[in-house]
C-alpha positions as CSV (number, residue, x, y, z in Angstrom):
1,M,-66.5,24.1,-51.5
2,S,-66.5,22.6,-48.1
3,L,-63.9,23.0,-45.4
4,A,-62.6,19.4,-45.7
5,Q,-61.8,19.7,-49.4
6,G,-59.9,23.0,-49.2
7,K,-57.8,22.5,-46.1
8,P,-56.7,18.8,-45.6
9,L,-53.7,19.7,-43.4
10,I,-55.9,21.4,-40.8
11,V,-58.2,18.4,-40.7
12,A,-55.3,16.0,-40.3
13,L,-53.9,18.0,-37.4
14,A,-57.3,18.3,-35.7
15,L,-57.8,14.5,-36.0
16,S,-54.4,13.6,-34.6
17,A,-54.9,16.0,-31.6
18,A,-58.3,14.4,-30.9
19,M,-56.8,10.9,-31.0
20,G,-54.0,12.0,-28.7
21,M,-56.3,13.4,-26.1
22,A,-58.5,10.3,-26.3
23,S,-55.6,7.9,-25.9
24,S,-54.2,9.8,-22.9
25,G,-57.6,9.7,-21.3
26,W,-58.0,6.0,-21.9
27,A,-54.5,5.3,-20.4
28,Q,-55.4,7.4,-17.3
29,S,-58.6,5.4,-16.8
30,Q,-56.8,2.1,-17.2
31,Q,-54.3,3.2,-14.5
32,D,-57.1,4.1,-12.1
33,Q,-58.8,0.8,-12.6
34,S,-55.5,-1.3,-12.0
35,S,-54.7,0.6,-8.7
36,A,-58.3,0.3,-7.4
37,G,-57.7,-3.2,-6.1
38,R,-54.4,-2.3,-4.2
39,P,-54.2,-0.6,-0.9
40,A,-53.0,3.0,-1.0
41,T,-49.3,3.5,-0.2
42,S,-47.9,6.7,1.3
43,A,-44.6,8.2,0.1
44,A,-41.6,7.3,2.2
45,P,-39.8,10.1,4.0
46,A,-36.5,11.3,2.5
47,T,-34.4,9.8,5.4
48,D,-35.7,6.3,4.8
49,V,-34.8,6.1,1.1
50,R,-34.0,2.5,0.1
51,P,-31.2,2.3,-2.5
52,I,-31.6,0.6,-5.8
53,P,-29.2,-2.3,-5.7
54,P,-26.4,-2.0,-8.2
55,S,-25.5,-4.8,-10.4
56,R,-22.1,-6.6,-9.9
57,A,-20.9,-5.4,-13.3
58,E,-21.6,-1.8,-12.6
59,M,-18.8,0.8,-12.2
60,S,-18.0,1.9,-8.7
61,D,-19.1,5.5,-9.2
62,S,-22.6,4.6,-10.4
63,A,-22.9,1.9,-7.7
64,F,-22.0,4.5,-5.1
65,K,-24.6,6.9,-6.4
66,K,-27.3,4.2,-6.3
67,L,-26.4,3.2,-2.7
68,D,-26.2,6.9,-1.6
69,A,-29.7,7.7,-2.7
70,A,-30.2,10.2,0.2
71,G,-27.1,12.2,-1.0
72,K,-25.2,12.0,2.3
73,G,-21.8,11.6,0.6
74,Y,-21.1,8.2,2.3
75,V,-22.5,4.7,2.4
76,S,-23.1,3.2,5.8
77,P,-23.6,-0.5,6.7
78,D,-27.3,0.3,7.2
79,D,-27.5,1.4,3.5
80,T,-26.3,-1.9,2.3
81,R,-28.3,-4.0,4.7
82,G,-30.5,-6.5,2.8
83,L,-28.5,-6.3,-0.4
84,D,-26.8,-9.4,-1.8
85,V,-23.2,-8.5,-0.9
86,I,-20.1,-10.6,-1.6
87,K,-18.4,-11.1,1.8
88,Y,-14.6,-11.3,1.9
89,T,-13.5,-14.3,4.0
90,G,-9.7,-13.9,3.6
91,P,-7.3,-12.6,6.1
92,L,-7.8,-9.0,7.2
93,A,-5.1,-6.4,7.3
94,D,-3.6,-5.8,10.8
95,R,-4.8,-2.4,12.0
96,R,-2.0,-2.0,14.5
97,P,1.0,0.1,13.4
98,V,4.0,-1.9,12.2
99,E,6.7,-2.0,14.9
100,P,10.3,-3.1,14.5
101,P,11.0,-6.6,15.8
102,D,12.0,-6.9,19.5
103,V,15.6,-7.6,20.1
104,R,15.5,-9.8,23.2
105,P,18.0,-12.3,24.7
106,A,17.7,-15.9,23.7
107,G,16.9,-17.0,27.2
108,P,16.1,-15.4,30.6
109,A,19.8,-15.6,31.8
110,T,21.3,-14.4,28.5
111,P,22.5,-10.8,28.7
112,L,21.7,-8.4,25.9
113,R,25.3,-7.6,25.0
114,D,27.6,-8.2,22.1
115,L,30.2,-10.6,23.3
116,V,31.6,-11.6,19.9
117,A,34.8,-10.1,18.6
118,P,34.7,-8.6,15.1
119,R,35.9,-10.7,12.2
120,L,38.9,-9.1,10.6
121,R,40.4,-9.7,7.2
122,V,43.9,-8.5,6.7
123,R,46.0,-8.8,3.5
124,A,49.6,-7.6,3.3
125,V,51.5,-7.4,0.0
126,R,55.1,-6.2,-0.6
127,A,55.3,-3.2,-3.0
128,R,58.2,-1.3,-4.6
129,R,60.9,0.6,-2.7
130,G,60.5,-1.3,0.5
131,R,56.8,-0.5,1.1
132,V,54.0,-2.8,2.2
133,V,50.4,-2.3,1.1
134,V,47.9,-3.5,3.8
135,T,44.2,-3.9,3.2
136,V,41.9,-4.2,6.3
137,R,38.2,-5.2,6.3
138,C,35.9,-5.6,9.3
139,N,32.4,-7.2,9.5
140,E,31.2,-4.5,11.9
141,D,32.1,-0.9,12.8
142,C,35.5,-0.9,14.6
143,Y,38.4,1.2,15.7
144,G,42.0,0.0,15.5
145,R,45.8,0.5,15.2
146,L,48.2,-0.5,12.5
147,G,51.8,0.4,12.6
148,G,51.3,3.2,15.0
149,R,48.4,4.6,13.2
150,A,44.9,4.8,14.6
151,F,41.9,4.3,12.3
152,A,38.2,3.9,12.2
153,L,36.5,1.4,9.9
154,R,32.9,1.1,8.8
155,A,31.3,-2.3,8.5
156,G,32.1,-4.0,5.2
157,V,34.4,-1.2,4.0
158,T,37.9,-2.1,2.9
159,K,40.6,0.4,3.9
160,R,44.1,0.5,2.4
161,F,47.3,1.5,4.2
162,V,50.8,1.9,2.8
163,L,53.6,1.3,5.4
164,R,57.2,2.2,4.9
165,G,60.0,-0.2,5.7
166,A,60.6,-3.8,4.9
167,R,58.6,-6.1,7.2
168,R,57.9,-9.7,7.3
169,R,54.8,-9.6,9.5
170,V,52.0,-7.0,10.1
171,R,49.9,-6.8,13.3
172,V,46.4,-5.3,13.2
173,A,44.4,-4.8,16.4
174,V,40.7,-3.7,16.3
175,V,38.0,-3.1,18.9
176,D,34.3,-3.0,18.2
177,R,31.8,-0.6,19.8
178,A,31.0,-3.2,22.6
179,G,34.7,-3.4,23.5
180,N,35.4,-6.8,22.0
181,K,39.0,-7.0,20.7
182,A,40.4,-8.9,17.7
183,V,44.1,-9.1,16.8
184,V,45.4,-10.5,13.5
185,R,49.0,-11.1,12.5
186,A,49.5,-11.4,8.7
187,R,52.5,-12.4,6.8
188,V,53.7,-10.1,4.0
189,R,53.4,-11.8,0.7
190,R,55.7,-11.0,-2.2
């Protein structure tokens, strides 16, 4: 009995190993023949690593990893030089800090002061037992007097006063912060 008849598995393994070694040797010889016509190239230093250009549909993380082939942690304009890059031609953001608008006079001779008296809204309505309900509203912060009472009023806030005694008219005088005065006389409605 020969070796080939009794052990077919060993023969199959030996033949496949021999074919594998022969094919790798053949591939190596083919590679040597193809590079024989080309000039020899030296390996580039690690600092001059050219990135593999990412595709436009690639996610930002993988595109960054491709552009940062040297592993610096950032991508400089030199790293992207020579790549097909979409340039943004729209308006750029202003790098100066946002400042509040300047409040300047309308002309060179116009003073920067408030010369307009506050607008005052007064409403007086007769109530029971000889009382008068007065509501006062001012368009800016102001201070005033009503029936011997001093009051302060915020801009746009309505304040309500109740005065005793039957009256036909009510006088309200206010002054704004710039010193402009406004006086309103209102008739008491029934």
